[in-house]
N, C-alpha and C positions, 0 to 999 in steps of 0.2 A: 384356821379356815380356809376352804378349797375355794375356787373359784365360783362353783354351782352356788355355794352359800352366800359369796357376796354378790353374785346377779339375784338372787333368793331377795336378799336385803334391799337392794335397789330398786327392786322391783315393788316391794309392799313399802319402800320409804317415801317414793313419788317425790314431789316439788321438794318437800324438807329435805332430805338427803341430797337431791340434786342441788339445790341452793348450798349447801353446807359443802360438797365437795367441789361446785364451784368457788366459793370462798377460799377454801383452801389452796387450789390453783392460783388464783390470784396472789393469795399473800407469798406463795412461792415464788410467783413471777416478781412481783414487787422485791423480795429480799435479794433475788439474783442481780435485778437492774440495780439496785444500791450497792450491793458487792463490787460491780464491775465499775461502777461509777467512784467509789470510795477507794477502790484499791490503790494503793502508792500515793493517795493525796499527801498525807504526812511527809514521805520520802521525798516528793518533787520539790514540795512546798519549801522543806529545810535547806534543799540543794539550791533552790534558786536564791532563798535568803542569805545563805553564804556567799553567793555569787556578787548579790548587789550589795551586800554590807562591804565585801573587800573594795567594790568600786567607791561605792562613797567613801569608805576610809581614806582613800586615795583623793578624794574630789571631784572624780570623775564622773559626773553625773550622767553624761549622755550616755558611756559605755552602761552603766547601771540599768537606764531606762532601755536601752538596745537589748540589753539580755534580758530585761523582762518582757518585752514586746514579743522575742522568740519564744517564749515559755508557754506551755500549757497549764502550767499548775495553777492551783485555785489562789493562791495569794498574790498570782501574777496582777489580777485584777484589783486586788488592794494597793499594790504598788503604782499601778498606773493611775490608780484614783488622785493617790497623794503626787504623784509626778504632774499631774494634770492642775491642780491646786496650786502646786508650786509656780509653774509657768505662769498662771494667771497673776498671781501675786507677786510676781518678778521678785522671786528670791526670798520674800520675806518670811516664808513659811506660816503666816497667817492662816490659820482654817486648815493647813494639812491634816493634823490629827483628826479633825470634825469629818473630814473628807474620807479619810482610812479608816474610819468607826463607822461611817456611813454604807460604804462598801462591805466592809468586812460583815456587816449584817445583811446585808443582801446575798453574800456568799453562804450565809449559813442558812438562809431560807431556801437557797438553790439545793443544798446539800442535804436538808430535810426535806425535800419534794418527795411525796407519795407516802411518806412514812405515816401520815395518817391514816391511810388504807389499813396498814397493820392493826393500827391501835382500835379501829371501826370494828375491825373483823374479830377483834378479841374480846371485845366487849359486847356483841351481839350474839357471835354463835352459839354461845350457851343458852341463851333464852330461843333462841329458834330450834335448836335440839330440844329443849323442853316442849316447846309448842308442839312439834311432831309425837312426841310421847304421850302428849295429854290427848293429842286429837285420834293417836292409836288406840288409848286405853279405851276411850269415849267409842270408838268402833266395836272393840272389843265386847264391852258392855252391852251395845246395841245389838251385837249377835247372838248374844247371851238370851236376850230379851226376847228376840224373834224365834230364838231356839225353842225356849220354855213356851211360847205363845202358839207355836207350831205342834205342842206336844211332845217335846223333847225333854230330857230328864234334867237339863240345865246345868249339867256338869262342869266342871271347873277346869277340866283339861284344854277345851278351846279357848277358855279365858285365859287360862296362864300363858299358853302358847301364842297369842296374839299382845299379851302386854310385856313378856320378853322380847317378843319382835319389835314393838313400840318403842321398849327401852334403848334400843341400838342408836335412834337419833339423838338421846341425850350423850350417849357416848361418843359418838362422832362430834357433837359439837363441841364436848369439852376438850377433844383432841384437838380440834382446828384451833380452839380458843389458845390452847397452850403453844400450838405451832406459831400462831401468830403473835404472841406477846412474848417469846422466845426471841423471835427474831426483833421484835420491835424493841425490847429492853437492850438488844445486842447493840442494835446501831443507834440508840439513845447514849449509850456508855462511851461507843466509839466516836460518835460525834463529839461528847462533849469533851474528849482531848484533842481531837482535832479544831476544835474551836478555840479553846486555849491555846494551842498553838500558833494559830493564824493572829490571833491577839498578839501574844508575845511579839511575834515576827513584825505586826506593824507597828506596834510600840518602839521596838529596835531602830525601825526603819526611820519612823518620825525622829528621834534623837539622833540618829546619824546624819540625816538630811539637815537637822539645824545645827549641827556641831560640826560641818563639815569643814576642812582645812581653809585657813585665809589664804583668799588669792585664788581658790576656787569660782569658776563663773557662776553668778546666782540664776542666770537663765541657760536652757540646753538651746546649744546653737544647732540650729537645722543643718542637716548634713546637703555637702554640694553635689548636686547631680553629677554623674561620673560623664555623661555627655559634655555638660558644659566645661567641665574640667579639663576633658580632652582638646575642645576647640579652644580654649584660652590661649592666646600665645605669648611668648615672653614681654612683648612689647605692651600688653595688658598691666602687667606690674609694677 
């Protein structure tokens, strides 16, 4: 299909074809944005999980929290929610698992953001394309009636040409729907794996926090400001 043919179909497609092309562009933008957002989510979360778990196995809760605060991994918010709850309960771990699970649900919602657009585009565009086709066929038969009323032969040539052009809207609608649903199913499958990994990391975090070595501090001691440490004289001790 040449460029002139594409421009011709765009002219006859009118609003319907313009809407379908806009929907296709939106689906592509959402897919690219989600790809960038989800790029390396599992790898960064596993690396942070390994680091935090090593610190917790040694009973060094302060180091574990410090590593979490420096990270931009998705699981970092889950760990921080657990640490905050741990501090409020003064090391009893009561409600830590609930806090971790709530934050994991929030992280899941953020990771699924905008995916509803792909599902909506995938379900609506075939009907929009069908509407464009029906409108085009109605116009073709109207033109045929006008031709007959004007004394024409009422040949099917002009009608068939109009119908074939109208069917382009259905074809484009199906293509856009396939594109959107392919993106949607891919992200759904990928997010299912990511969310399972986050759940496992959160459960292991709670277990290690509860089973920290004996003698480990129950609360996270606040860091001493550097300026205060330098100003402290030997006689202060």
